[in-house]
Backbone atoms as SQL, in Angstrom:
CREATE TABLE atoms (id INTEGER PRIMARY KEY, chain TEXT, resi INTEGER, resn TEXT, atom TEXT, x REAL, y REAL, z REAL);
INSERT INTO atoms VALUES
  (1, 'A', 1, 'UNK', 'N', -15.727, 4.003, -14.910),
  (2, 'A', 1, 'UNK', 'CA', -16.753, 3.714, -15.998),
  (3, 'A', 1, 'UNK', 'C', -15.793, 2.568, -16.618),
  (4, 'A', 2, 'UNK', 'N', -14.711, 2.226, -16.211),
  (5, 'A', 2, 'UNK', 'CA', -14.181, 1.091, -17.016),
  (6, 'A', 2, 'UNK', 'C', -14.948, -0.191, -16.419),
  (7, 'A', 3, 'UNK', 'N', -14.827, -0.185, -15.372),
  (8, 'A', 3, 'UNK', 'CA', -15.568, -1.432, -14.690),
  (9, 'A', 3, 'UNK', 'C', -17.326, -1.742, -15.336),
  (10, 'A', 4, 'UNK', 'N', -17.950, -0.432, -15.628),
  (11, 'A', 4, 'UNK', 'CA', -19.459, -0.381, -16.114),
  (12, 'A', 4, 'UNK', 'C', -19.014, -0.957, -17.358),
  (13, 'A', 5, 'UNK', 'N', -17.890, -1.233, -18.042),
  (14, 'A', 5, 'UNK', 'CA', -17.919, -1.494, -19.434),
  (15, 'A', 5, 'UNK', 'C', -17.464, -2.593, -19.804),
  (16, 'A', 6, 'UNK', 'N', -17.142, -3.602, -18.576),
  (17, 'A', 6, 'UNK', 'CA', -16.147, -4.466, -18.652),
  (18, 'A', 6, 'UNK', 'C', -17.737, -5.690, -18.587),
  (19, 'A', 7, 'UNK', 'N', -17.987, -6.069, -19.426),
  (20, 'A', 7, 'UNK', 'CA', -19.016, -7.328, -19.812),
  (21, 'A', 7, 'UNK', 'C', -18.950, -8.287, -18.619),
  (22, 'A', 8, 'UNK', 'N', -20.215, -8.924, -18.743),
  (23, 'A', 8, 'UNK', 'CA', -20.766, -10.072, -17.139),
  (24, 'A', 8, 'UNK', 'C', -19.486, -11.404, -17.578),
  (25, 'A', 9, 'UNK', 'N', -19.266, -11.672, -18.986),
  (26, 'A', 9, 'UNK', 'CA', -18.678, -12.958, -19.451),
  (27, 'A', 9, 'UNK', 'C', -17.059, -12.834, -19.151),
  (28, 'A', 10, 'UNK', 'N', -16.673, -11.154, -18.908),
  (29, 'A', 10, 'UNK', 'CA', -15.394, -11.185, -19.194),
  (30, 'A', 10, 'UNK', 'C', -14.801, -11.126, -17.398),
  (31, 'A', 11, 'UNK', 'N', -15.912, -10.966, -16.674),
  (32, 'A', 11, 'UNK', 'CA', -15.271, -10.527, -15.278),
  (33, 'A', 11, 'UNK', 'C', -14.812, -11.678, -14.734),
  (34, 'A', 12, 'UNK', 'N', -14.991, -13.479, -14.834),
  (35, 'A', 12, 'UNK', 'CA', -14.436, -14.457, -14.472),
  (36, 'A', 12, 'UNK', 'C', -12.733, -14.546, -15.044),
  (37, 'A', 13, 'UNK', 'N', -12.292, -14.349, -16.292),
  (38, 'A', 13, 'UNK', 'CA', -10.884, -13.985, -16.724),
  (39, 'A', 13, 'UNK', 'C', -10.771, -12.619, -16.054),
  (40, 'A', 14, 'UNK', 'N', -11.395, -11.534, -15.920),
  (41, 'A', 14, 'UNK', 'CA', -10.255, -10.294, -15.405),
  (42, 'A', 14, 'UNK', 'C', -10.472, -10.347, -13.913),
  (43, 'A', 15, 'UNK', 'N', -10.976, -11.266, -13.067),
  (44, 'A', 15, 'UNK', 'CA', -10.578, -11.006, -11.706),
  (45, 'A', 15, 'UNK', 'C', -9.143, -10.541, -11.153),
  (46, 'A', 16, 'UNK', 'N', -8.135, -11.377, -11.214),
  (47, 'A', 16, 'UNK', 'CA', -7.106, -10.987, -10.771),
  (48, 'A', 16, 'UNK', 'C', -6.824, -9.309, -11.206),
  (49, 'A', 17, 'UNK', 'N', -6.970, -8.896, -12.208),
  (50, 'A', 17, 'UNK', 'CA', -7.090, -7.693, -12.946),
  (51, 'A', 17, 'UNK', 'C', -8.345, -6.699, -11.998),
  (52, 'A', 18, 'UNK', 'N', -9.027, -7.139, -11.451),
  (53, 'A', 18, 'UNK', 'CA', -9.820, -6.523, -10.713),
  (54, 'A', 18, 'UNK', 'C', -9.734, -6.436, -9.192),
  (55, 'A', 19, 'UNK', 'N', -9.136, -7.413, -8.778),
  (56, 'A', 19, 'UNK', 'CA', -8.385, -7.634, -7.384),
  (57, 'A', 19, 'UNK', 'C', -7.426, -5.693, -7.561),
  (58, 'A', 20, 'UNK', 'N', -6.330, -5.939, -8.252),
  (59, 'A', 20, 'UNK', 'CA', -5.478, -5.182, -8.176),
  (60, 'A', 20, 'UNK', 'C', -5.900, -3.682, -8.392),
  (61, 'A', 21, 'UNK', 'N', -7.443, -3.513, -9.539),
  (62, 'A', 21, 'UNK', 'CA', -8.124, -2.021, -9.154),
  (63, 'A', 21, 'UNK', 'C', -8.262, -1.765, -8.133),
  (64, 'A', 22, 'UNK', 'N', -9.504, -2.762, -7.424),
  (65, 'A', 22, 'UNK', 'CA', -9.818, -2.371, -6.453),
  (66, 'A', 22, 'UNK', 'C', -8.757, -2.059, -4.911),
  (67, 'A', 23, 'UNK', 'N', -7.886, -2.832, -5.030),
  (68, 'A', 23, 'UNK', 'CA', -6.320, -2.140, -4.134),
  (69, 'A', 23, 'UNK', 'C', -6.247, -1.074, -4.456),
  (70, 'A', 24, 'UNK', 'N', -5.779, -1.011, -6.107),
  (71, 'A', 24, 'UNK', 'CA', -5.374, 0.712, -5.803),
  (72, 'A', 24, 'UNK', 'C', -6.290, 1.913, -5.553),
  (73, 'A', 25, 'UNK', 'N', -7.649, 1.284, -5.920),
  (74, 'A', 25, 'UNK', 'CA', -8.797, 2.461, -5.719),
  (75, 'A', 25, 'UNK', 'C', -8.932, 2.520, -4.192),
  (76, 'A', 26, 'UNK', 'N', -8.408, 1.900, -3.274),
  (77, 'A', 26, 'UNK', 'CA', -8.323, 1.781, -1.982),
  (78, 'A', 26, 'UNK', 'C', -7.165, 2.646, -1.863),
  (79, 'A', 27, 'UNK', 'N', -6.532, 2.690, -2.019),
  (80, 'A', 27, 'UNK', 'CA', -4.473, 3.179, -2.015),
  (81, 'A', 27, 'UNK', 'C', -5.150, 4.625, -2.125),
  (82, 'A', 28, 'UNK', 'N', -5.638, 4.813, -3.581),
  (83, 'A', 28, 'UNK', 'CA', -5.900, 6.306, -3.927),
  (84, 'A', 28, 'UNK', 'C', -7.102, 6.613, -3.124),
  (85, 'A', 29, 'UNK', 'N', -7.857, 6.127, -2.258),
  (86, 'A', 29, 'UNK', 'CA', -8.567, 6.791, -1.348),
  (87, 'A', 29, 'UNK', 'C', -7.674, 7.546, -0.026),
  (88, 'A', 30, 'UNK', 'N', -6.978, 6.076, 0.184),
  (89, 'A', 30, 'UNK', 'CA', -5.988, 6.602, 1.089),
  (90, 'A', 30, 'UNK', 'C', -5.492, 7.913, 1.136),
  (91, 'A', 31, 'UNK', 'N', -4.594, 7.854, -0.023),
  (92, 'A', 31, 'UNK', 'CA', -3.648, 8.748, -0.212),
  (93, 'A', 31, 'UNK', 'C', -4.717, 10.387, -0.416),
  (94, 'A', 32, 'UNK', 'N', -5.839, 10.296, -0.916),
  (95, 'A', 32, 'UNK', 'CA', -6.873, 11.396, -0.834),
  (96, 'A', 32, 'UNK', 'C', -7.185, 11.602, 0.452),
  (97, 'A', 33, 'UNK', 'N', -7.486, 10.762, 1.026),
  (98, 'A', 33, 'UNK', 'CA', -7.742, 11.289, 2.770),
  (99, 'A', 33, 'UNK', 'C', -6.583, 12.057, 3.852),
  (100, 'A', 34, 'UNK', 'N', -5.595, 11.210, 2.821),
  (101, 'A', 34, 'UNK', 'CA', -4.212, 11.864, 3.873),
  (102, 'A', 34, 'UNK', 'C', -3.736, 13.327, 3.595),
  (103, 'A', 35, 'UNK', 'N', -4.665, 13.954, 2.444),
  (104, 'A', 35, 'UNK', 'CA', -4.238, 14.923, 2.075),
  (105, 'A', 35, 'UNK', 'C', -3.163, 15.223, 0.889),
  (106, 'A', 36, 'UNK', 'N', -3.244, 14.030, 0.530),
  (107, 'A', 36, 'UNK', 'CA', -2.174, 14.116, -0.565),
  (108, 'A', 36, 'UNK', 'C', -0.638, 14.552, -0.453),
  (109, 'A', 37, 'UNK', 'N', -0.644, 14.209, 0.578),
  (110, 'A', 37, 'UNK', 'CA', 0.972, 14.070, 1.717),
  (111, 'A', 37, 'UNK', 'C', 2.138, 13.211, 0.892),
  (112, 'A', 38, 'UNK', 'N', 2.061, 12.677, -0.011),
  (113, 'A', 38, 'UNK', 'CA', 3.124, 11.274, -0.612),
  (114, 'A', 38, 'UNK', 'C', 4.402, 11.794, -0.695),
  (115, 'A', 39, 'UNK', 'N', 4.859, 12.747, -0.279),
  (116, 'A', 39, 'UNK', 'CA', 6.180, 13.042, 0.028),
  (117, 'A', 39, 'UNK', 'C', 6.640, 13.064, 1.298),
  (118, 'A', 40, 'UNK', 'N', 5.912, 13.219, 1.962),
  (119, 'A', 40, 'UNK', 'CA', 6.151, 13.565, 3.156),
  (120, 'A', 40, 'UNK', 'C', 5.609, 12.493, 4.251),
  (121, 'A', 41, 'UNK', 'N', 5.030, 11.348, 3.787),
  (122, 'A', 41, 'UNK', 'CA', 4.886, 10.065, 4.794),
  (123, 'A', 41, 'UNK', 'C', 4.579, 8.973, 3.479),
  (124, 'A', 42, 'UNK', 'N', 4.930, 7.786, 4.207),
  (125, 'A', 42, 'UNK', 'CA', 4.512, 6.939, 3.079),
  (126, 'A', 42, 'UNK', 'C', 3.105, 5.930, 3.735),
  (127, 'A', 43, 'UNK', 'N', 2.501, 6.293, 2.625),
  (128, 'A', 43, 'UNK', 'CA', 0.778, 5.649, 2.446),
  (129, 'A', 43, 'UNK', 'C', 0.870, 4.448, 2.126),
  (130, 'A', 44, 'UNK', 'N', 0.029, 3.531, 2.718),
  (131, 'A', 44, 'UNK', 'CA', 0.133, 1.956, 2.268),
  (132, 'A', 44, 'UNK', 'C', -1.163, 1.239, 2.692),
  (133, 'A', 45, 'UNK', 'N', -1.334, 0.180, 2.411),
  (134, 'A', 45, 'UNK', 'CA', -2.640, -0.934, 2.442),
  (135, 'A', 45, 'UNK', 'C', -1.802, -1.924, 3.697),
  (136, 'A', 46, 'UNK', 'N', -2.348, -2.342, 4.547),
  (137, 'A', 46, 'UNK', 'CA', -1.700, -3.655, 5.336),
  (138, 'A', 46, 'UNK', 'C', -2.177, -4.497, 4.458),
  (139, 'A', 47, 'UNK', 'N', -1.118, -5.573, 4.677),
  (140, 'A', 47, 'UNK', 'CA', -1.630, -6.793, 4.298),
  (141, 'A', 47, 'UNK', 'C', -2.802, -7.482, 4.039),
  (142, 'A', 48, 'UNK', 'N', -3.579, -7.321, 5.518),
  (143, 'A', 48, 'UNK', 'CA', -4.662, -7.911, 5.638),
  (144, 'A', 48, 'UNK', 'C', -5.763, -7.396, 4.945),
  (145, 'A', 49, 'UNK', 'N', -5.575, -6.383, 5.020),
  (146, 'A', 49, 'UNK', 'CA', -7.031, -5.287, 4.216),
  (147, 'A', 49, 'UNK', 'C', -6.748, -5.463, 2.609),
  (148, 'A', 50, 'UNK', 'N', -5.460, -5.754, 1.849),
  (149, 'A', 50, 'UNK', 'CA', -5.263, -6.103, 0.663),
  (150, 'A', 50, 'UNK', 'C', -6.068, -7.677, 0.505),
  (151, 'A', 51, 'UNK', 'N', -5.598, -8.186, 1.415),
  (152, 'A', 51, 'UNK', 'CA', -6.406, -9.779, 1.557),
  (153, 'A', 51, 'UNK', 'C', -8.105, -9.454, 1.605),
  (154, 'A', 52, 'UNK', 'N', -8.464, -8.760, 2.388),
  (155, 'A', 52, 'UNK', 'CA', -10.064, -8.549, 2.405),
  (156, 'A', 52, 'UNK', 'C', -10.661, -8.016, 1.422),
  (157, 'A', 53, 'UNK', 'N', -10.085, -6.943, 0.347),
  (158, 'A', 53, 'UNK', 'CA', -10.157, -6.420, -0.813),
  (159, 'A', 53, 'UNK', 'C', -10.201, -7.350, -1.617),
  (160, 'A', 54, 'UNK', 'N', -9.442, -8.131, -2.114),
  (161, 'A', 54, 'UNK', 'CA', -9.314, -9.431, -2.781),
  (162, 'A', 54, 'UNK', 'C', -10.162, -10.363, -2.807),
  (163, 'A', 55, 'UNK', 'N', -10.313, -10.300, -1.450),
  (164, 'A', 55, 'UNK', 'CA', -11.270, -12.134, -1.081),
  (165, 'A', 55, 'UNK', 'C', -12.762, -11.348, -1.510),
  (166, 'A', 56, 'UNK', 'N', -13.100, -10.168, -1.102),
  (167, 'A', 56, 'UNK', 'CA', -14.203, -9.264, -1.665),
  (168, 'A', 56, 'UNK', 'C', -14.665, -9.334, -2.993),
  (169, 'A', 57, 'UNK', 'N', -13.385, -8.707, -3.505),
  (170, 'A', 57, 'UNK', 'CA', -14.056, -8.982, -5.135),
  (171, 'A', 57, 'UNK', 'C', -13.965, -10.097, -5.703),
  (172, 'A', 58, 'UNK', 'N', -13.368, -11.219, -5.190),
  (173, 'A', 58, 'UNK', 'CA', -13.609, -12.595, -5.542),
  (174, 'A', 58, 'UNK', 'C', -14.834, -13.358, -5.439),
  (175, 'A', 59, 'UNK', 'N', -15.494, -12.942, -4.013),
  (176, 'A', 59, 'UNK', 'CA', -16.737, -12.964, -3.930),
  (177, 'A', 59, 'UNK', 'C', -17.840, -12.266, -4.806),
  (178, 'A', 60, 'UNK', 'N', -17.610, -10.930, -4.722),
  (179, 'A', 60, 'UNK', 'CA', -18.668, -10.124, -5.103),
  (180, 'A', 60, 'UNK', 'C', -18.349, -9.969, -7.178),
  (181, 'A', 61, 'UNK', 'N', -17.073, -10.212, -7.448),
  (182, 'A', 61, 'UNK', 'CA', -17.050, -10.558, -8.966),
  (183, 'A', 61, 'UNK', 'C', -16.983, -9.155, -9.681),
  (184, 'A', 62, 'UNK', 'N', -16.392, -8.463, -8.591),
  (185, 'A', 62, 'UNK', 'CA', -16.369, -6.963, -9.443),
  (186, 'A', 62, 'UNK', 'C', -15.477, -6.097, -8.541);
């Protein structure tokens, strides 16, 4: 919902925040897919995947 409220004029200024939000969104999806077993296993994204998400955010602007 917050992404939808962000005006297009603010996207350029908010790119680093959008990149981090997308990385955290992907991490939360991994946690959910893993059955929320965060106390028994470490769930993380590879640096390459984080780079891909950040690059995709840069290209798409969202």
